[in-house]
N, C-alpha and C positions, 0 to 999 in steps of 0.2 A: 436505487443503486447505493449501497453503503460501502464506501472505500475510504482509504486515507485521504483522498481528494475531498471527501465530504466531512469526515470525522477525525482524521488522523492528526499526527504531529507528535511533538516531544512532550516530556513531562511538564505540566504546568501550562501547556498551550490550550487555549479555549477558542471555540468557534462562536461567531456572533453574526447577526443580521439586523439591518435597519434600513428604513427608507430615507435616503438623503438625496437632495436635488431631484426629487420625484422619481427616483429609481431605487430598487431594492438591491443593496450590496451585501455580500458576505465577506467576512474577514476572519483571519486568525490573529490571536493576540497573545502576548507573553510578556512577563516582566513588569517592573514598576520604575518610574522615573521620567525624565524628559521623553517626549513622544518622538518616535521615529516611524515614518510611514514608508513602506517598501512597495514600489510599484513595478509589477512584472511587465513583460512584453509579449510579443507574438512568437509562437503559438502556445503560450504557457498558461500558468495561473499561479496562485500564491505559493505552490510547491517549489517554484524556482528559487525561493529564498530559504529553503530548508536548512542550509548551512549557516546562514546569517542570523536567523531568528534566535537560536540558542546563544550564540556568541554575544549578540547585542543585549539580550535579556540578562545574561550573566554579568555583563559589564555595567548594569544599572540603568538600562533604558526600558521604556515601555514601547514594545515593538508591535506594530500593526501591519499585517500584510493582506490587503484586500484582493479579492478577485475583481479585476476591472469590469465595468459593465460589459455584458456580452459573453463573459468567460465563466466557465465552471458553474458555480452555484449562484452567481449574481444574475440579476434580471437581464433579459436580452431584448431590448426594443427592436421593433421590426424595421423601422425606417432608417435609411442610410444617414439622413440628417441628424439622427440621434447620436452619431459618433463623431460629430464635429469637435474640434479641439476645445472649443469653449465649454461644451457639455462635459467632456472628460475632465477638464480642469475643475469645473464646478462640483463634480462628484467628490474630488479629493478635498476641496475646501469644505464642502458640506460634511464630509466624514470627520475631518479635523475638528470642526465645531461640535459635531455630535458627540465626540469623545471628550468634550468639556474644556478644550483649550482653544486658543486663537492661533497658535504657532506650532509648527513641528519641523523637525529635520525631515527633508524629503529626499528619498533615494530612489532613482528610477533607472531601469534597464530597457533598452529597445523602445517600444512604444511608451512604456512607463517613463523612460528617460525623456522622450519628446514632451510628455505631459509635464514632467518636472521642469524642463527648460521654460515652457510657457508659464508655469506657475511663478518661476523666478522673475519673469518679465512682467506679468500682468497681475499677479497676486502676491507680491513680495511680503506684504504685511502678514501673511500666513506661513511664511517660510523662515526658519532660523538659519540652517545651513543646507546647502544643495549639493547632492552627489549624483553624478551621471555616469552610467556604465554603458559604453558602446551605443550611444544614441547621439545623432548629429544635432548640433546647434542649427536652428532654421536658416540663419544667414550663411553659415559655412556650407550647409547642404545645398543651398541655392547656388553658391559659388562653384562647388565641386560637380554639381549635376551638369554643368556646362562642359565638363571634360568627358572625352570618350570613355575613360576608365570607369568613372563612377556611373555614367549612363549605362554601361554594360552591366555593372554590378547590380543596378537597380531594375533590371529587366522584369523581375518577378512582380514588382509593384504595378507595372503596366499590364502584365498578364492578369492580375487580380481584378482589373476593371471589367473583364468579361463577365457576363451573367452566367450563372449555373455551372459552367465548366470548371472553374476553380474548386467549387464545393465538391463536385463529383470526383475531381482528382484527389482531393484529400480523403474522401470516404473510401476510395477504392482499396481493396485488399486489407480491410480492417485498419484503415488509417496508416498504411505502410509508409506513406510519404513522411509522416512525422518522424518515424525512426530514421529514415534516410536524412532528414534535415538535421536531427540532433547528432546522430553518430557519424554521419558523413562529414559534417562540418567541424566536429570537435577534434582538437589536436591531441588531447590527452586521452589515451585508451582507458575505458572504464569510467569516464566522467558521468555517463548515464547508465544506470543499472537497468535490468529488465523491469524492475518495479517502477522506476521512473518513467520509462517509456509507456508502460501499461497505464499509469495514472494520467499521463498526458493524453493518451488515446481516450480514456474514459471521459475526461473533461471535455475533449473535443467532440465526443459522440453525443453529448447532451443536446436535446432538441433546440435548434436555433443557434447553437454555439458557432459552428463553422461559418455560417453566413455572417454572424455578428463580428467575428474576428476579421473576416475579409472586408467588412464594411468600414473598418478603420481606414483602410487604404482607399476605398471608394469615396468616403467622405472627404478625405484629404485632397483627392483629385477634383472633386466636383464643387467644393466650396472653398472660397478664398480664406486664407488664414488672417488673423488679426495683424496689425502692424507690430513688428518686433520692437523691443525696447532694450536699453542697456540694463544689465543685471549688476546690482551693487552688492549682492550677497556673497559671503565666502563660499567658494565653489570648488569642489574636487571632481575631476574627470578621471575615471579609471578605464583604460582602453586596452582591450585585447587586440594586438597588432595584426594577428592572422585572421581577421574577420573577412570572410569572402564577400560580404554584402556591402561593407562600409570601409572606404579607403582610410588609411591612417592619416592621410592629408586633411581629413576633417577635423583633426585636432590642432592644425596649424592656425595661428593668427587669432585665436579666441580672445586674447587679451583686449582686442579692439572693442569687443562687445561685453566682455566680462572681466573687468580689470583685476578683481581679487580672485584669481583662478590658479589652480595647480593641476597639472596634467601628469598622471602616473601611467606609464606604458608597461604592459605585460607582454613582452616580445613573443612568448611561446603560447599565448592564449588566443582562442578564437572568439567569435561573437559571444559564446556562452561562458563568459569570463568568470562569473561568480560561482558557477557550477564546476568548472574545470580546475580552478585554483582558489578554492574557498578560503584557505588559510591566509594567503597573501591578501585577498580582497578584504577579509575580516580585519587583518592588521591595519590596512590602509583606512578602512571605515572607522574603526575604533580610535585610531590616532587622530583623525580629522574631527570626529564628533567630540572627543574629549577636549580638544583645543577649544571648541565652542563652550563646553562646560566650564573650563578654567577661565575663559574670558568673561563669563557671567559671575564668577565667584567674587 
C-alpha cells in the first residue's frame, strides 16, 4: 500500500526507519536546527502534525514526527505489556539519541502527550522544553477520575478492555467509526478532509494496528504506572476546551506538579486542537520554543 501515509508529506519532508529500544520506528523529518519531536495520539499517526511540520521547519527547527509503536508503519509488538508507558517513553529517548543528540523539545497530543508528561518526569535530561496538547497530567487525571463527569467521559477506556469486540467495532464498515470520531467530535467544519479520513483509515487497516492502538489502554489498565515526579522543565499546555473526552478541569492546579507551566486555552477547539486551529497552535508553539532558543543564546 503506497499512500501519503507511507510516502507523502510536503517539500523537503523525508521518511526514515530505524530500530530503537528494540522496536522498528518510522518517522517523517523536515528542517534543520534544534530538534523538535512531535508525538501523535490515538487513533492517528504522524499525519496529525501535517500543519505543524512545515511551520516548525520554516522557523529553523529540525522536526521529527514518528509513528508511535503499533501505529501505521512502525512495528506492532503483539503483547499488551509492550505498550507500557516505560516502553513508550524509552522509544522516544532511543529515537532522540539515534538522531544524534541528547535533548529535544518534546511535543505530545493525547497518548503522545501522556508519553511527553512521563518523559518530563522520568527522563528530563532528554527534554529541553515540554509542550502538551489535550493530554492529562497523570496526577490531575487520577484526581478528576474520582468525579462522575470525568468517569463518564472516560467510558471508552473501560470498553477498550474487552477482547476482540473493540477491534471488530473499529473495522466495521471500512473503519466508519474513525470518521465518526474525527468529524463527530470536531467543532470546526472541514477540519478533516476526505483525504485525511482515508489516510487514517489506511493506517488503522494495517495488520495488527487496531489491536496495538487499543493495547495502549489495556496496558495502562493492567500494569501500574511508575511513581510520578515533579517536572522542573518549562512547560506549555495547549488545551481545546470543547474536548468531549477530557474535562477542562484537568488543567487546574498543575502548578503543584509543574511549577514552570503556562496553560493556553482554545475555547472553540475540541480534542483535535492542532488540526482544527493549526495557525493558533503554531503561533503558540513557535513562541514558546523560540523563548527556549533565546534563553540559550
